[in-house]
C-alpha positions as CSV (number, residue, x, y, z in Angstrom):
1,S,-4.9,3.0,7.5
2,G,-5.3,0.4,10.2
3,E,-8.4,-1.3,11.5
4,D,-10.2,1.7,12.9
5,P,-12.6,3.0,10.3
6,Y,-12.7,6.5,12.0
7,L,-9.0,6.9,12.1
8,G,-8.6,5.5,8.7
9,S,-11.1,8.0,7.3
10,K,-9.2,10.9,8.8
11,L,-5.8,9.6,7.5
12,A,-7.2,8.9,4.0
13,A,-8.7,12.3,3.5
14,A,-5.6,14.1,4.8
15,Y,-3.3,12.0,2.6
16,V,-5.3,12.6,-0.5
17,K,-5.4,16.3,0.0
18,G,-1.7,16.4,0.7
19,V,-0.7,14.4,-2.3
20,Q,-3.0,16.0,-4.8
21,G,-2.2,19.4,-3.4
22,E,1.3,18.8,-4.9
23,G,-0.1,18.0,-8.3
24,V,0.2,14.2,-8.0
25,M,-2.6,11.7,-8.4
26,A,-3.6,9.9,-5.2
27,C,-4.6,6.2,-5.5
28,L,-6.8,4.6,-2.8
29,K,-5.9,0.9,-2.4
30,H,-6.5,-1.9,-2.3
31,F,-10.2,-2.1,-3.1
32,A,-11.4,-4.1,-1.4
33,F,-11.0,-6.4,1.6
34,N,-7.4,-7.2,0.8
35,E,-6.7,-8.1,4.4
36,Q,-3.8,-10.6,4.1
37,E,-0.7,-11.0,2.0
38,T,-0.6,-14.8,2.3
39,N,-2.3,-16.3,-0.8
40,R,-3.6,-12.8,-1.6
41,A,-4.0,-13.7,-5.3
42,T,-6.3,-16.6,-4.6
43,G,-8.0,-15.7,-1.3
44,N,-11.8,-15.1,-1.1
45,S,-13.0,-12.5,1.3
46,I,-16.7,-13.2,2.3
47,V,-18.2,-9.9,3.5
48,D,-21.8,-8.8,4.1
49,E,-23.0,-5.3,3.2
50,R,-23.3,-4.0,6.8
51,T,-19.7,-5.1,7.7
52,A,-18.4,-3.6,4.4
53,W,-20.1,-0.2,4.9
54,E,-19.5,0.1,8.7
55,L,-15.9,-1.2,9.0
56,Y,-14.1,-1.4,5.6
57,Y,-15.6,1.3,3.3
58,P,-15.3,4.5,5.5
59,P,-11.6,5.2,4.6
60,F,-12.4,4.8,0.9
61,E,-15.5,7.0,1.2
62,A,-13.4,9.7,2.9
63,G,-10.7,9.5,0.3
64,I,-13.3,9.8,-2.5
65,A,-14.9,12.8,-0.7
66,A,-11.5,14.4,-0.6
67,G,-11.2,14.1,-4.4
68,A,-9.0,11.0,-4.9
69,A,-8.3,10.6,-8.7
70,S,-7.9,6.8,-8.7
71,V,-8.7,3.6,-6.9
72,M,-6.7,0.4,-7.2
73,C,-8.6,-2.9,-7.2
74,S,-7.0,-5.8,-5.4
75,Y,-5.8,-9.4,-6.2
76,N,-8.3,-11.2,-4.1
77,K,-11.8,-12.4,-4.7
78,V,-14.7,-10.8,-2.9
79,N,-17.7,-13.0,-2.3
80,G,-16.5,-15.4,-5.0
81,T,-15.5,-12.9,-7.8
82,Y,-12.1,-11.3,-8.4
83,A,-12.1,-7.7,-7.2
84,C,-11.1,-6.2,-10.6
85,G,-14.0,-7.7,-12.3
86,N,-16.5,-7.4,-9.4
87,E,-19.6,-5.4,-10.4
88,Q,-20.9,-5.1,-6.8
89,L,-17.6,-3.5,-5.8
90,L,-16.7,-1.3,-8.7
91,S,-20.0,-0.3,-10.4
92,R,-22.5,-0.4,-7.5
93,D,-20.6,0.4,-4.3
94,L,-17.7,2.5,-5.6
95,K,-19.0,4.4,-8.6
96,Q,-22.7,4.6,-7.9
97,R,-23.2,4.6,-4.1
98,M,-19.9,6.4,-3.1
99,G,-20.0,8.6,-6.2
100,F,-16.5,8.0,-7.3
101,R,-15.7,9.9,-10.4
102,G,-12.1,8.9,-11.0
103,F,-10.8,5.7,-12.6
104,V,-10.2,2.2,-11.3
105,M,-6.8,0.7,-12.0
106,S,-5.6,-2.9,-11.3
107,D,-2.8,-3.9,-9.0
108,W,0.0,-5.3,-11.2
109,W,-1.5,-8.2,-13.2
110,A,-4.5,-8.4,-10.9
111,L,-7.0,-8.3,-13.8
112,R,-8.4,-11.8,-14.6
113,D,-11.2,-10.8,-17.1
114,A,-11.4,-9.7,-20.7
115,P,-13.0,-6.2,-21.4
116,D,-16.5,-7.6,-22.0
117,T,-16.5,-9.0,-18.4
118,S,-14.4,-6.3,-16.7
119,V,-15.0,-2.9,-18.2
120,V,-18.7,-3.9,-18.2
121,R,-18.4,-4.3,-14.4
122,G,-16.7,-1.0,-13.7
123,F,-13.0,-1.5,-14.5
124,D,-11.0,1.2,-16.3
125,M,-7.2,0.7,-16.5
126,E,-5.1,-2.4,-16.6
127,M,-1.6,-2.2,-15.1
128,P,1.2,-2.6,-15.9
129,G,-0.4,-3.0,-19.3
130,A,2.2,-5.4,-20.7
131,G,3.8,-8.7,-20.0
132,G,2.2,-11.6,-18.1
133,E,-1.4,-12.1,-18.9
134,T,-2.8,-9.0,-20.5
135,Y,-6.5,-8.5,-21.2
136,L,-7.2,-4.9,-22.2
137,Y,-5.4,-4.8,-25.6
138,R,-6.5,-2.6,-28.4
139,E,-8.4,-5.2,-30.5
140,A,-10.4,-6.4,-27.5
141,L,-11.4,-2.8,-26.6
142,E,-12.4,-2.0,-30.2
143,A,-14.5,-5.1,-30.3
144,L,-16.2,-3.9,-27.1
145,E,-16.9,-0.6,-28.7
146,R,-18.6,-2.2,-31.7
147,A,-20.7,-4.6,-29.7
148,D,-24.3,-3.5,-29.2
149,G,-23.4,0.0,-30.0
150,G,-21.4,0.2,-26.8
151,N,-24.5,0.0,-24.6
152,F,-24.4,-2.7,-21.9
153,K,-26.1,-4.0,-18.8
154,G,-24.0,-5.9,-16.4
155,Y,-25.0,-8.7,-14.2
156,L,-26.8,-6.3,-11.8
157,E,-28.8,-4.9,-14.7
158,L,-27.2,-1.5,-14.2
159,E,-27.6,0.7,-17.3
160,K,-24.2,1.6,-18.8
161,P,-24.7,3.7,-22.0
162,G,-21.6,4.3,-24.1
163,L,-19.7,2.1,-21.7
164,Y,-16.6,1.8,-24.0
165,K,-16.0,5.5,-23.6
166,D,-16.2,5.5,-19.8
167,P,-12.6,4.4,-18.9
168,A,-11.0,6.9,-21.2
169,F,-13.4,9.6,-20.0
170,R,-12.5,8.9,-16.4
171,I,-8.8,8.7,-16.9
172,L,-8.7,12.0,-18.9
173,A,-11.0,13.7,-16.4
174,A,-8.7,12.9,-13.6
175,T,-5.6,14.0,-15.6
176,H,-7.2,17.3,-16.4
177,K,-8.5,17.8,-12.9
178,L,-4.9,17.9,-11.7
179,H,-3.7,20.0,-14.7
180,L,-1.2,17.3,-15.6
181,F,-1.4,18.3,-19.3
182,D,-0.5,21.9,-18.4
183,G,3.1,21.2,-17.5
184,P,4.1,17.6,-17.9
185,S,7.5,16.7,-16.3
186,C,8.2,14.1,-19.0
187,T,6.9,12.3,-22.0
188,P,5.9,8.7,-21.4
189,G,7.9,6.3,-23.4
190,E,10.7,8.9,-24.0
191,D,12.2,10.5,-21.0
192,C,10.4,9.5,-17.8
193,V,12.9,7.1,-16.3
194,G,15.1,9.9,-15.1
195,P,12.5,11.8,-13.2
196,I,11.0,8.7,-11.7
197,E,14.3,7.4,-10.4
198,S,15.6,10.8,-9.3
199,E,16.6,11.5,-5.7
200,Q,13.8,13.4,-4.0
201,R,14.9,13.3,-0.4
202,S,16.3,16.3,1.4
203,E,17.8,16.8,4.8
204,E,14.6,18.4,5.9
205,S,12.4,15.5,4.7
206,S,14.6,12.9,6.3
207,K,14.4,14.7,9.6
208,L,10.6,14.9,9.3
209,A,10.4,11.2,8.5
210,R,12.6,10.3,11.5
211,R,10.5,12.4,13.8
212,A,7.2,11.1,12.5
213,A,8.4,7.5,12.9
214,T,9.7,8.2,16.4
215,E,6.5,9.9,17.6
216,S,4.3,7.2,16.0
217,V,5.6,4.5,18.2
218,I,2.9,3.2,20.6
219,L,3.6,1.1,23.7
220,L,0.7,-1.4,24.0
221,Q,1.9,-3.2,27.1
222,N,4.5,-2.5,29.8
223,R,4.5,-5.6,32.0
224,K,6.0,-5.1,35.5
225,D,6.8,-1.5,34.5
226,V,10.0,-2.6,32.8
227,L,10.1,0.6,30.8
228,P,11.7,3.1,31.0
229,I,14.8,1.1,32.0
230,S,16.3,2.5,35.2
231,K,20.0,2.3,36.2
232,D,18.7,2.0,39.8
233,T,17.3,-1.5,39.1
234,V,19.0,-2.6,35.8
235,K,22.8,-2.8,35.2
236,S,22.9,-4.7,32.0
237,I,20.7,-5.5,28.9
238,A,20.8,-8.4,26.5
239,L,20.3,-8.0,22.8
240,I,19.2,-11.3,21.3
241,G,18.5,-12.3,17.6
242,V,20.0,-11.7,14.2
243,A,17.5,-8.9,13.6
244,F,19.7,-6.6,15.7
245,I,22.4,-6.6,13.0
246,A,20.3,-7.3,9.9
247,K,21.2,-5.5,6.7
248,S,18.7,-4.0,4.3
249,M,18.3,-6.1,1.3
250,S,17.8,-4.9,-2.3
251,T,14.8,-6.0,-4.4
252,S,17.1,-8.1,-6.6
253,E,18.1,-10.1,-3.6
254,L,14.6,-10.3,-2.2
255,G,12.4,-10.8,-5.1
256,M,9.0,-9.6,-3.9
257,Y,9.7,-10.3,-0.2
258,G,10.4,-7.8,2.6
259,D,13.2,-7.5,5.1
260,Y,13.3,-6.3,8.7
261,Y,13.1,-2.7,7.7
262,S,10.6,-2.6,4.9
263,G,7.7,-4.7,3.5
264,G,7.9,-6.5,0.2
265,G,6.4,-5.9,-3.2
266,S,6.8,-2.8,-5.3
267,G,6.7,-0.7,-2.1
268,H,10.0,-2.2,-0.8
269,C,12.5,0.4,0.2
270,Y,16.2,-0.5,0.1
271,I,18.4,1.3,2.5
272,P,22.1,1.7,1.3
273,A,24.6,0.5,3.9
274,E,26.0,4.0,4.4
275,N,22.5,5.2,5.4
276,L,21.6,2.4,7.7
277,T,22.1,2.3,11.5
278,T,21.2,-1.2,12.8
279,P,19.2,-1.6,16.0
280,Y,22.3,-3.1,17.6
281,E,24.3,0.1,16.8
282,S,21.6,2.4,18.1
283,V,20.8,0.5,21.3
284,S,24.5,0.0,22.1
285,T,25.3,3.6,21.6
286,R,22.4,4.7,23.8
287,A,23.2,2.1,26.5
288,S,26.8,3.2,26.7
289,Q,25.7,6.8,27.1
290,L,23.5,5.8,30.0
291,G,26.0,3.4,31.6
292,F,24.4,0.1,30.9
293,Q,26.4,-3.1,30.0
294,V,25.3,-4.7,26.8
295,L,25.3,-8.5,26.4
296,T,24.7,-9.9,23.0
297,S,23.6,-13.0,21.2
298,L,23.4,-11.7,17.6
299,S,22.2,-15.0,16.0
300,N,19.0,-17.1,16.1
301,D,20.7,-19.8,18.2
302,P,18.4,-20.5,21.2
303,V,21.2,-22.2,23.2
304,E,23.4,-19.1,22.9
305,A,20.4,-16.9,23.7
306,V,19.6,-18.8,26.9
307,S,23.2,-18.4,28.1
308,V,23.0,-14.6,27.6
309,A,19.6,-13.7,28.9
310,P,19.8,-14.8,32.6
311,P,22.7,-12.5,33.6
312,A,21.0,-9.5,32.1
313,G,18.6,-7.2,33.9
314,V,16.5,-6.9,30.8
315,A,16.5,-9.1,27.6
């Protein structure tokens, strides 16, 4: 939601209401202080309470007030403890102080603690639940249920009676809240792949996405009033860099990394070649319509770029 807590709060609440208004669970993420991708699985965010509540928590608070069903804990550590096993974050701040009544799920393989040191601290659902290093398996959860009658105190001495029931209660409560049992679209483990991978775009939604992207562009600086480009002062423009002709790359080619059009990870969006218009194609078409000459250096060769830029009015 960006770095403005007020704007983030407005966006988070609207998004939650829009998503859950369609009968889909909204998930607020990543909780919390996941502020960089580099070394995100080992980074340690040091945050004091005032900074947390004044700058970073407001969008989460707004999303919770709007009824968000779930929250995803992040890979990083917070004040020395991994977020998915951090009692200050999950039990105290999220569930008690913010009043969150939904469930906490991990980012994929972000959990680093067994049930007796994660569920105890406010954690509810491990994802993806298989492969890699898995902690919340059945035997461990059953052992937690038997231990001390299921009554625990965490490191903050917060009472948690019947703790082993809490994750299931929260998950089922969120599911019933959105009436997902009333008309399920598929049966997990049997026939959900088809609906998940089905094409949901329409001509109308594509037009809306294009308009939203266009209208969201913000010009932060306009040195020497170079924009808008005028034919009275500029006769040619130079397009420099391989990014102008870059293709969209599939997840199989990228692994977990992004390309010029979309970020990496599970949120990466691959654009089929037939649906992709490169920046070079778009700018060249528009320039031709307006009568500008287009000079190009469609590589990352600095020598070539230097030869192209000087003759152009704008590069």
